[in-house]
N, C-alpha and C positions, 0 to 999 in steps of 0.2 A: 683718515680722510685720503687716503693714496688715490683714489677715483678723481676726488674733486682739483688735486694737484695735476695730475696727469690731464683731465680734462682742460686745464686752462691753458694748458702749453697745445693744442690740439688746434691745428686750424680748421674753420668750419666744415671743409669739405670732408675732414678725418670725422670730426662728430657725424654728420651726414651716413658714412659709412657705416661707423658706430650702429646707428639706430635702423640701417635700412633692414635689416633681417629680422628685428622686434615684431611680432606680431601685432594685429590691433587687437587682437583679444587680449593682449596681455596690457595693455595702457589700461590707465584710469577711466571710470565709466564716463566722466565728465568730457574726457577727451576720445572717448571710443566712440560716442556719441557723435562725434563730427564725420565719423567715417561710415555710414548707414549699410549694411549689407556686405561691408569687407571685413568681418571677424577673422575668417581665414585666411586674409591675405597680410603678407608681410608692409611695414610701412611703403616700401621701395615701390611695390606694385599697386597700391593704394593710391600712391603719389602719381606716377604715371598714368595710373587710369584716370585721377582726377585731372590731369593734363589733357588728355584725350577727351574726356567729356566735355571740359571746357573748351577747348578746340571748336568740337564739334557743334557747340553753343553759340559759336562766333567770335570767342575771343581771340585776340589778335596777339596780344602778351603769351597765352599759352600756346600758339602755334610757332611765335617766334623761338619759346623756348624749346619746343621738342624739334625745331629745325636746327637750331643750334647746338643741341647736344648730340644729333645726328652727323650733322655735317662739318659743325663747327663754326665759330664767329668768322664772319667775314672781313677777311681782313685788310683790305684797301676797297676803298669807294670808289666807284668808277663814274664819272660824270660826264653825260651823253649830252649835255646840253650845247646848242649850237646859235651862235647870234645870226639867224637868217638873214635879218638888214644887212650885215656886214656882207656876208654872203652873196646878197644878190648885186650889192653895191660893186664889189670886187669884180663881178661877173661882168658886170655891164661898162665898168670903165676898162677891162680888158677886151671885150667886143668894140667899144667905140675906138680905143687905139687900132685895134686891126682897121677898122672902116678906115680910119684916118691916114692908115699907112699903104691903104688901096690892096686889101687882102680882098681876093677875088670872091672868096667864099660870103662875102658879106659886102655885098655893093652900094653905094651912095644911093640914098634915093633922092 
């Protein structure tokens, strides 16, 4: 049982790599039936094709998986939220202060 001992020590990505080149046609029939029309493809190719089909069918998670596989995960989320009310109040107070100080651009009414 050398194979079982070796597989227990391998991380999941190495297990994926070990099965990537296996042809769908080599799989047991009950599993092969989950890959219709893909007998001549490797498991890696069939999986990639499945992701593209799922993405085309509207799967957000499949699209995300493909993008992250190509571009990598987003390392830092950028927050673009702005407190509009705070900005307006600050601008209003600055304009009021300029008017009170006699700024000629903002004459008193």
